[in-house]
C-alpha positions, -999 to 999 in steps of 0.1 A, spaced: 585 -609 483 551 -613 477 529 -582 454 496 -576 448 501 -554 422 527 -545 394 543 -513 414 554 -499 379 515 -500 372 498 -473 397 465 -483 383 466 -514 393 471 -503 431 440 -479 430 422 -506 411 427 -531 444 413 -505 467 382 -498 446 376 -535 443 382 -541 485 361 -510 488 331 -520 470 333 -555 488 337 -537 524 304 -518 516 285 -544 503 285 -568 531 280 -538 556 249 -530 535 241 -571 535 244 -574 572 233 -539 586 195 -542 602 182 -508 610 148 -506 631 124 -487 607 117 -450 618 85 -437 629 65 -420 605 75 -388 612 75 -354 594 113 -343 590 116 -304 604 119 -276 583 153 -270 573 171 -235 585 208 -225 575 211 -207 608 199 -235 630 218 -261 611 251 -244 617 240 -237 652 234 -275 660 264 -289 640 288 -264 663 267 -274 693 288 -307 704 318 -286 706 304 -268 737 309 -303 753 347 -295 770 344 -341 771 334 -337 731 365 -311 723 394 -331 739 381 -360 725 379 -344 689 411 -328 692 429 -357 708 419 -378 681 426 -352 651 465 -353 667 463 -393 669 458 -398 631 480 -369 623 515 -386 628 497 -421 613 492 -397 582 525 -383 576 541 -416 586 520 -434 559 523 -404 535 564 -395 537 579 -432 545 583 -439 510 600 -406 503 622 -412 539 637 -445 528 646 -434 491 665 -407 510 680 -420 539 689 -457 522 694 -448 490 676 -476 477 658 -479 446 620 -473 441 613 -508 439 632 -523 468 613 -490 488 580 -497 477 584 -533 488 601 -522 525 572 -496 529 547 -522 520 565 -551 549 562 -521 569 527 -515 563 523 -554 570 543 -556 604 522 -523 613 487 -538 604 497 -572 621 506 -552 655 479 -531 652 453 -556 649 464 -581 681 472 -548 699 434 -535 697 423 -569 701 440 -575 733 438 -545 749 403 -544 740 395 -574 757 417 -561 789 403 -531 790 366 -541 794 374 -565 823 394 -539 843 371 -511 831 397 -487 826 402 -468 790 422 -436 793 459 -455 806 453 -478 772 448 -449 750 477 -428 767 499 -454 769 492 -465 732 500 -426 722 530 -423 734 544 -456 723 535 -442 689 556 -414 697 582 -435 711 583 -454 675 590 -420 658 617 -411 680 634 -448 673 630 -439 634 649 -401 644 676 -416 662 683 -450 642 681 -447 607 686 -487 596 665 -514 588 663 -530 624 650 -499 636 629 -492 607 606 -525 616 608 -523 652 594 -487 649 565 -506 628 558 -529 652 562 -504 684 540 -477 661 510 -503 653 508 -516 688 501 -483 702 481 -475 677 464 -505 682 462 -497 715 445 -464 714 420 -476 687 408 -506 713 387 -476 736 388 -450 703 346 -453 699 334 -465 733 352 -428 742 338 -415 716 302 -426 724 305 -417 757 312 -380 752 285 -373 730 267 -343 744 229 -355 730 219 -388 726 188 -377 701 218 -366 676 245 -396 681 247 -396 642 258 -358 641 276 -363 665 300 -394 657 298 -376 622 320 -350 639 340 -373 657 346 -393 622 359 -359 608 394 -362 627 404 -389 609 398 -370 571 412 -338 582 446 -355 585 445 -364 549 441 -330 538 464 -311 563 490 -334 565 509 -334 533 510 -295 537 525 -303 575 552 -327 557 560 -304 532 564 -274 554 586 -296 579 608 -302 543 607 -273 523 621 -256 559 648 -279 570 646 -304 546 646 -328 574 628 -362 582 638 -361 618 620 -326 617 589 -344 606 589 -369 625 597 -347 659 567 -332 644 547 -362 647 557 -374 677 547 -344 697 512 -346 681 509 -379 694 524 -366 730 503 -338 728 472 -366 720 482 -381 751 479 -350 771 446 -344 759 428 -372 768 442 -369 808 416 -342 810 385 -360 796 360 -373 828 335 -389 805 356 -423 812 384 -433 835 
């Protein structure tokens, strides 16, 4: 199996990620072209005004629903990525090297399906001018993938779940940013609104390990963990339904 790094040398993996991150930032800076701002004095900063301004987008029902649904979608993605290695070690009783190789293959399958689904669904949704059906269907497909992991602890089911989860997440991602832009309360504060929306990506990285540790310490059960993740996906679908900014 192709390996980009030596699994016994953890630092190599982090080094590859660091180099890729720097390259992505360099490409972004090289391509981005911003319009120069008018020569205006910035407003005087006040703490109370800043906090009120930061919380103002949450007064919008559509914005809050979008933020919460995004948080719930990224939570199962984070849980699966964080605990998959331990799931393979305890369920399939393989060595750490084999488990790491299977996790890599799982991520490759998931990413390929995610990319393909995002491209196809993005074009399809633009043609029919609909977003919510694809995003709801995508989150439910993610939940189904987790049910597959719970019901069928086999290698075939594992990679079937990877394809299904990636396809579902790709279908959701195809309309994710479009939806986020449509629910911004103020056009003059788009940067702040998008920043708050993007916090839904990072919060699961913080709370995901706590959720996973709680589920595993409570019952020492990966099915319980994946059930929590599946319910989060279903809840995300339910929160997308009442959003009225798009159809």
